[in-house]
Every structure is written in C-alpha cells, then in structure tokens.
N, C-alpha and C positions, 0 to 999 in steps of 0.2 A: 504494500500500500504506500503510495506516494504521500509524504507529509506536506502540509501547507508550509510555506517558506518561513515566515518569521512573525513573532509577536513581541511587543514591548509590554511588560506587565508591571504595574506599580501597586504596591500595597504598603501597609504600615505594620511593623513588628508589634506583637507576636502573631499577627493574623495572616502572615504570608501564605501559609499552607492550610488555612481553615477549610475544612471540608475537602481536603486533598486537592485543592484547586491548582496549586503550583505543580504537583505531581502530574495532574491531568494535562496541563499545558506542556510540560516537558515531554510527555509521551506523544502528544499530538503534533507539535510543531518541530520543524527542522532546527530553527534557531529560537531560543527564548532569551530575551534580555530582561532580567528581573531587577527592578529597583526596589529595595527595601529601605524604608525610612523609619526612624524612631520618633514616636510622638511623646510617650511617657518614658521616664527613666525606669528601666527594668533591671533589677538586681539579678546577677547570675548570668547575664547575657554579655555579648561583646560591646553592647551599647554604641555601635557604630553603624551608620547608614552605609549601604553597599550597593554595588551593581555587579550582578553575577550573570555570566553568559553560559548558556547550555547549547550544545550541538548534538543532535540526534540522541537526546536523552542523557548526555553526559556533561558534567560541569567542565568547562574549559578554562575559565578564568573568574576571579573575584577581585574587585577593586573597592577599597574603602572610599567613601564620599565624605567631603567636609560637612559637618553638621553643627548646629547650635543646640546643645542639650542643657537647658537651664534647670535650676532647682525646681522641684515639683510645684512650689508655690508660685513660680513665675511662668508656668507652662502656657497659660492662656494670655498673659500679658505680652509675652514674646512671640506669640503666634503670627502676627502680621509680618514681622521681620523674617521669621523662619519660613513662612510661605513664599516670600520673595526669593529666598535662597533656594528653596525647592524648585521653583519655576526656572530660575537661571540654570541650575544644575541639570534639570530635565532637558532643557533646550540644548545646552552645550553637549551633553553626553549623547543625546539622540543624534545630533549632527555628526559626531565622531563615529557612532555605530553605523550610520548610513554610509559614511565614507568607506568604512572598513568592510561591511557585510552586504551592502546594497540596500535597496528600499525596504522599509519596514511595512509589512502588510497590515498588521492589526495592532491597535493600541488598546489595552484593556486595563480597567481599574474599577475600584468599588467605592471610591471617595469622590465627592462632588468637586472639590478643588482640583484634584489631579485629573478628573474627567474634563474640567474646563481647560486645564493645561494641554490635554489631548487635542482639543479644538484649536488651540494656538499652534500646536505642532502640525496639524493638518493644513492650516492656512499657510504655514511656512513650507509645506510640501515635504515634511520629514516623515509623515506616516500616511497611509492610504485610507484606513478605515478606523473609526473610533467606536469602542464598545464600552458602555457604562452599565455595570451590574449594580443597581441601587441597593445599598445595604442599610442606609441610615435615614432617620429623620430626628432632628434635635428640636424638641419643643422650645419655642423662643423664650418663654419665661423661665427664669431661674433666680434663686435667691441672691446669687452673685451678679452684680451689674456688669462686671467684666465678662463673665461667661455669657450673659444675655446678649451683650454686644457682639461677641465672637460668633454666637449661634445665628444672630441676624445676618452677619457677614457671610457665614457659611451658606445660609439659605439663598443668598443672592447668587452664589456660584452654582448652587443646586438648580436654580431656575435655568441658568444658561446651559448647564450640562445636559439638560433634557434634549438638547439639539444634537446629541451624539448620533452617529449613524445607526447604532443599534442600542436600544434601551431595554433592559431586563430588570424586573423587580424581584426582591427577595420574598415578598408576600403580598397579598391583596391589600393590606392596610396601607402600604407605601404607595401603591398605585392609586387607590381610591382617594387618598389624601390629596395627591397632586391633581386629580380630576376635579375635586371639589373646589379647589382654588384656581382652577382653569389654567394651569400651566401645561397640561397635556389634554388632548381632546377626549370628550366623553365617549364618542362613538368608536374609539380605537381600543382594541385589546392588546396588551403587551404580554410577552412571555413571563410567567411566574416560575422562578427557579430558586429554591431555597439552598441552604448549605447541604452539601452531599455527605455521605457516610462512607466509611470503609467497612469491610466485613472480615473480622478477625477471629481466629480460633484462640480464645483466651479463657482457660479454666480458672474459676475464682474459688478461693478458699473462703468458706463462710461459716466457720465454726463460731466465730464471734461477729459482732456487728462492726464493720469497717467501712466508713464512708469516704468517698472520694470527691474532692472539689478540684476542677481543672479550670484555669482561666486567669484573667487579669484581676488583681486584688484591688477592688474599689468598694466603697461602702454600700453602693447601690446593689451589690451582689448578695447582700443579706446574711453574711456569716455571723453577724451580731446575734442573730436568733439563736445560734448554737452556743456561742461563747457566753452570752448573758445568762443563759439557762442551763449551763453545763452541770450544775449540782443536781438539778431536777432530772436531767437526761441520765445521769449516772445512776440514779435510783431505779430507773426503769431498765437500763441496759448497762450492767456492771462493767463489762469488758469492752465497751464501745471506744473507738478511736476515729480520728478524722485526719485524713491525709490530704495535703494541699499542694498541688503541682501548679506553679505559676508565680508571677511576680506582678508588681504594679505600684501605683502611687500611694496606696494605703497599706503596703506590706509591713512597714515598721509599726504602724498603728495596730494591726492585727497581731503581730508577734508580741508586742508589749501587752496587749489586752489578754492574750491567751496564756500569759505566764501565771495568771491567777485562776485559770479554769480547773474544774474538777476532773476533766477528761483530757486525754492527750490530743493536742493539735500539732501535727508533725508537718513542718514546712520544708518542702523539698526543693523549692526554687524553680526557676524556669528551665525546662529541659525538653528535648525532642521526645515526643510521646511514643515514638517507635524505637527508641534506644533500648538497649538491654536493661539499663538501670531503671528506666521508666516502666518498662513492661513488668519487671519484678515487683515494683510498687503496686501497679494496677491489678495484677493477678491476685494480690493479697487484699483487695478490697471487694465489696459486694454490692454497694449501692452508690450511684452517682447523684450528687445533690446540686441544686441550682435554686436556692431560696431567695429569688429576686424580691427586693422591696417594692410593694405596689405604691410607689410615689408618683405624683403627677409629672415630675421632671425626669423620670427614669426612661432613658432612651431604649431600654429593652422591650418596651411595649411595641415598638415598631420593628424589632429585629427578629432574627432566627438564630438564637445563641449556638455558637459552634460547640460549646461544652456539652450541650444536650446530644448533638450528633456524635461527639466523641464517645460519650457514655454508651450510646446505642451500638457504635462500632465495636466496642469491647464487650458487648453482650451484657451490659450493666443496666438493671432496672433503674428508673429515674424517679426522684422526688423533686418536684418544682412547684412554684406558685403559678397562679393563673394570670400571667403577665403578658405573654406573647402568643401569637396566633397558633403556633405549632403545639401549644399545650393541649388543645382539643384533640389533636391527632394522637398524642400520647394517651390521653384518657380513653378514647374509643378503641385504640389498639390493645390496651391492657399492658403496655410496656412500662408502666409506672403509675405513680399517684400524683394527682394535682391537688394542692392544698392552699388554704389561705395562709397568710404570713402570721401564723400563730403556733405556739408550742404544742398544744394538745393534738391538733391534726398532724403535726410533724411526727410526734411520737407514735400515733396510731398508724401512720403510713409505714413507718419502719417495721412495726410489728406485723402488718399485713403482708409486706413483701417477704420478710424472713420466714413467715409461716407457710408461704407457698412460693418459695424462691425459684424452683425449677420452672414453673409456668411463666413467671414474670421474665426470667432470663430468656426463655425460648421466644417469647413475644417481642422482647427487645431486639433480639437478633433478626427476627422476621421483619421488623420495621426497618432495621438498618439495611436489609437486602433491598427493600423497596426504593431506597434513595442512594443506592450504590453509585459512587461518583463516576466510575469509568464509563457508565452509560448515561447517567443522569444529566451531565453537562453538555451532551452532544448538540442539542438544539441551540445552545447559547452561541456557538461559533459557526453555525451553518451558513 
C-alpha cells in the first residue's frame, strides 16, 4: 500500500499521542513532522519543545525548539508572548522542512491557535491542506480575569480556525455549540470522531482495591474527593491504594495534601504508558478513576478525556462523574459506573465493580474494541 506523502502534526505535551493519534499518523504517512510544544511545566519530562521527523514509521531525527517555560503562576500571563514565539517557530521550521523534504501535504492539529497558524502556512504556500480536529471549548467566564481574557482571545482564533479545509469535532457538544452561535452553518454535518483506544492484553491483579489515575494533575480533575475523605474510604476498603501516573500544574499541591491521607497515594510521575515500568504499575491496578469536578468552568464538559480511553484500552472498568458526553456510553455499555461528585456513590461504585469484576472488565475491553484507533481514525484523513 502506497503511503500518503507527508503531514505536519502539532500538539501540546503530554497529549501528543492521546488516543494513539501520533502512532496512527506514523503508520499512515511516509513523512510525519511532529511539533510538540509544552504548555504546562511537567515534572519528570524533558520539558523541552521539539520537532521530530519520522520516515516510513521510523524516527529519523529530533530537534529541540526554543521555548519560554514560565513559572506555573505566570502561565497565562505569558501566553501572548509564547504564542508569538510558537507562530514564528512554526513558520520558520515548516519553511526548512519544505526545502528539505518537499511540499507538505497535510497540516493537522487539535488546538485553535495552531489551527489558525495552519491557515497562515497555507497562505504562504508551505502546506497544501489544513485539518482541524476540534478538541476544546473554554467557557469564557472564569474567576481569574487573566484566564477570562486569555479564553476570549483563544475563542477568536477558534472562530477563524473553522475555515480549515477539513473540520472534525470530538463530540456533538462542540459542534452544536458552534452552530448555535452561527460560526458554522446549521445545515452542514461534520465528522464526529472522539479519542481512539488501543486494545491491550493486560491481566490485572485484584486481590485488593487498587485505583489508577492517569493524566494531567489539575484541581478540576477531582482527586480532592479521595484525599479529603481518605479516612472514610479506609474504613470501607482497608487495603485500598491509589496510583497516579502523570504530572501537571497542581502536582506539588496534591503531593503535599496526600502526605496526611489515611490511604497510600503513590505518585509515579509522567511516563510512557506503554513502557515496561508503566505496564507493571497498570497491571497491578483494577479500576480507572476520573472524578471530574462538575464546575461551570470545567473544560471537561466539552471534551473526550483521553484517560477514560486509556483505562478502557487496558481493560480497566471506569468510575467517573457525569461531566462529559462519553459518560453515557460508559453507562449503557456497562464498562463502568457514572456517579455524582460525592463520596457515598464513589464508595458504592467501587464495591459494585469489585463484586462483579470479571463482567465489568470484559465490557471495558469490548468498548475499547469499538473505538480501536487503527480503524477509527481513517475517515479523518480521507
């Protein structure tokens, strides 16, 4: 099978391979030019933006890119300057790539600002086609005035980015929202493609209750529910433990808070989920948790959390709150439990899953098969 020639792919760490999207592109295209930018400071990572070139499925080069990585408190204050740097770097490096490898056929990204950058590249005749896979909507109101301003600015880029050659939405909420405010036409239907899954053979030890949290450590992710109530949780499940794989802006906050917890919270840091070390951790857990806080400003309402798809990929039943669209599919499939952000339902859901673990695990694997990335993404690049 002849591979399409080339694609320039831009994303932000640690989401570069969310839903195995990077692996899919590497398998599909002859050349993949992958820009990975850092937004948050992530402990345990290289903390360096980079450009990696893949040829016929193999990495041929990796170059570090200049970046401004401010203190977490200045992340949003510095965003305008950092965005200008991103744009300049994307233009310069794409020009160099075109000179060396020839025309870039596709430009692909999931972020509104970098999607707008793609439109600039197309006007400069550096890429042929732009593809915007819409992952986000940031509600404009926030308790921080700085974040409110940055979200307003991002929304302006989002409006412009809808003029990409191909527009795909992560879920119906994201599409319907843009139709309601008339930045895309009501009469047109767009492809809806969520985060894909892998299908892995991973046997889980479940003599004790061992919970797994994968992802960026932010307070909106809801780990406070477990830490604040750890003494009560221990009364119900004596040998319970929580494994946390990931990093993020609130990592130190959670590490400090967990010191006084009655149950073990084990922080493993950021790591490749398919590394031998990560697989050893994951196979010794038995439930994946995603207790998102149901807050008005929580961007997860409009997303398709990759952590959920990761849990399903490993055959882990899921406990999550009713925040995102995919939660209804988890409920109807029987692959996990959907709960309000409260302790008692959380405890009850653990007991339900452990009491009938085999069935929950089988249904989790079955749901993962339905969204298997190697086939699921095909229509995105047709």
